[in-house]
Backbone bond lengths (Angstrom), bond angles and torsions (degrees), N, CA, C in turn:
res aa  C-N    CA-C-N  psi(-1)  N-CA   C-N-CA  omega(-1)  CA-C   N-CA-C  phi
1 M - - - 1.423 - - 1.560 111.99 -
2 A 1.306 118.38 -37.99 1.527 119.74 -175.15 1.576 104.76 -64.16
3 A 1.358 123.28 -43.61 1.468 122.26 -174.75 1.593 109.17 -69.65
4 Q 1.323 116.64 -17.15 1.473 118.26 -175.22 1.515 107.41 -107.86
5 Q 1.294 119.74 11.69 1.403 122.36 -175.85 1.546 110.73 -61.54
6 A 1.272 121.17 136.94 1.455 123.38 -176.55 1.559 104.13 -99.98
7 A 1.431 110.54 161.87 1.430 116.12 171.78 1.511 113.74 -61.30
8 Q 1.332 119.80 138.14 1.501 122.49 178.77 1.507 105.49 -109.88
9 V 1.353 109.61 133.89 1.459 118.89 176.33 1.463 109.46 -115.36
10 S 1.381 114.41 128.86 1.460 116.95 176.85 1.571 110.27 -134.77
11 Q 1.318 114.34 157.93 1.449 118.71 -172.08 1.584 106.07 -127.19
12 S 1.294 113.43 128.52 1.538 119.06 -176.70 1.557 108.65 -83.01
13 A 1.353 118.67 170.24 1.447 121.95 -175.76 1.597 103.55 -65.11
14 S 1.293 119.13 -30.82 1.452 114.82 -177.85 1.526 114.65 -81.12
15 G 1.294 115.07 7.20 1.538 121.04 179.47 1.463 120.43 82.55
16 E 1.455 111.09 10.56 1.471 115.12 173.92 1.396 115.28 -84.93
17 T 1.317 117.31 132.88 1.474 126.16 -174.96 1.502 110.97 -89.74
18 T 1.321 121.14 127.06 1.459 125.38 167.83 1.444 115.05 -113.20
19 V 1.286 116.75 136.56 1.453 122.72 175.28 1.520 108.92 -117.18
20 T 1.300 110.51 128.82 1.527 115.06 -179.83 1.507 104.68 -115.18
21 L 1.365 119.51 123.22 1.295 128.25 -179.32 1.621 109.85 -97.30
22 P 1.369 111.71 151.62 1.438 115.41 179.46 1.612 109.60 -69.15
23 T 1.341 119.32 143.57 1.407 125.16 -176.55 1.597 115.46 -87.25
24 T 1.388 111.62 -6.48 1.478 116.55 179.17 1.474 109.70 -121.38
25 V 1.315 118.01 150.73 1.494 125.36 178.91 1.450 108.36 -121.67
26 S 1.362 116.68 127.97 1.367 121.91 177.66 1.559 110.67 -95.08
27 I 1.453 118.60 127.15 1.382 121.52 -179.78 1.477 110.19 -111.47
28 T 1.235 119.08 127.04 1.508 122.14 -176.88 1.448 107.01 -77.66
29 P 1.291 122.33 127.96 1.483 123.87 -179.99 1.538 106.70 -65.26
30 G 1.257 116.72 140.75 1.496 124.16 171.00 1.606 108.56 97.79
31 L 1.317 113.43 -14.12 1.489 111.00 179.66 1.546 108.90 -98.21
32 P 1.395 114.13 148.89 1.488 116.35 179.82 1.538 112.07 -61.82
33 T 1.244 121.46 143.21 1.403 125.61 -178.50 1.572 111.78 -93.53
34 A 1.433 115.37 -22.08 1.422 116.51 177.85 1.540 108.69 -103.49
35 M 1.315 116.11 147.15 1.447 123.13 176.27 1.541 107.14 -75.17
36 P 1.334 118.95 141.79 1.415 120.32 175.84 1.488 112.40 -70.69
37 M 1.332 115.02 148.84 1.464 121.32 -177.69 1.521 105.64 -69.20
38 P 1.235 116.13 136.19 1.529 122.97 172.56 1.520 109.32 -61.84
39 D 1.268 114.63 151.85 1.573 121.93 177.02 1.569 106.95 -72.86
40 P 1.332 113.06 122.89 1.458 119.50 -176.86 1.574 108.77 -60.27
41 V 1.335 121.88 -36.78 1.405 124.21 -179.19 1.509 109.55 -64.64
42 D 1.366 117.14 -37.45 1.492 118.97 179.41 1.490 105.35 -68.52
43 L 1.301 120.20 -51.56 1.490 121.52 -178.29 1.540 110.49 -53.01
44 L 1.351 115.22 -47.13 1.527 113.99 -179.67 1.530 110.56 -63.56
45 A 1.394 119.64 -32.97 1.483 116.83 -179.54 1.480 111.35 -71.10
46 R 1.383 114.77 -33.75 1.462 116.80 178.14 1.603 109.30 -74.08
47 L 1.189 122.40 -33.85 1.472 125.61 170.83 1.570 113.51 -60.42
48 A 1.365 112.41 -43.71 1.468 116.73 -179.63 1.613 109.70 -65.05
49 D 1.316 113.51 -37.31 1.459 120.94 -179.99 1.524 105.59 -64.67
50 L 1.256 120.12 -48.52 1.529 119.33 178.48 1.447 111.95 -60.20
51 R 1.299 117.59 -38.47 1.568 118.87 -179.81 1.446 106.59 -72.57
52 D 1.226 124.03 -39.47 1.503 120.72 176.37 1.421 117.19 -64.76
53 R 1.422 116.16 -30.86 1.433 118.19 175.48 1.550 113.02 -84.20
54 G 1.373 114.77 -1.54 1.431 117.35 178.32 1.458 117.45 84.80
55 A 1.288 116.58 12.35 1.505 124.51 175.21 1.482 112.66 -76.89
56 L 1.369 114.00 -28.03 1.507 121.46 -178.20 1.519 104.19 -124.67
57 T 1.372 116.26 143.83 1.463 120.43 172.58 1.523 103.37 -80.95
58 P 1.365 113.57 167.37 1.493 117.30 178.54 1.619 112.34 -65.87
59 E 1.367 113.85 -28.36 1.450 115.82 175.20 1.524 115.14 -70.00
60 E 1.323 112.94 -39.29 1.433 119.38 174.85 1.569 114.23 -63.43
61 F 1.298 109.73 -38.97 1.581 116.93 174.62 1.474 107.93 -62.44
62 E 1.282 118.62 -53.39 1.478 118.69 -176.61 1.502 109.78 -61.78
63 A 1.318 124.19 -42.51 1.483 127.38 -179.36 1.635 106.59 -56.77
64 Q 1.299 115.10 -48.61 1.403 120.22 -179.52 1.472 114.71 -69.00
65 K 1.240 120.53 -30.21 1.522 126.15 179.02 1.498 104.45 -71.31
66 K 1.275 120.74 -47.13 1.499 123.29 178.17 1.532 109.46 -58.92
67 R 1.326 118.92 -43.43 1.378 117.26 178.39 1.509 117.04 -66.22
68 I 1.288 117.00 -35.67 1.487 126.54 175.44 1.506 105.48 -65.12
69 L 1.280 121.69 -45.21 1.463 125.64 -175.03 1.488 113.23 -81.65
70 G 1.382 114.90 -5.43 1.473 115.87 179.45 1.496 115.68 78.60
71 E 1.312 116.49 19.99 1.457 121.63 -176.90 1.599 114.19 -90.57
72 S 1.345 115.58 -3.05 1.398 112.54 177.51 1.486 109.27 -141.82
């Protein structure tokens, strides 16, 4: 039960919400423990879309592009 313990949410009388997370993590044998790196081409396409929609400035786009390509 301890390894499968879910986060517990409680609310105080003052309306403050508290979230208690489990302190242990269960790792299933045979599964990779690290997340695979996302495809840089896909990331750049998503960044370009955000730039084209106005969610990123051209400067923000360039900074993130350099980060993804390992230039900074």
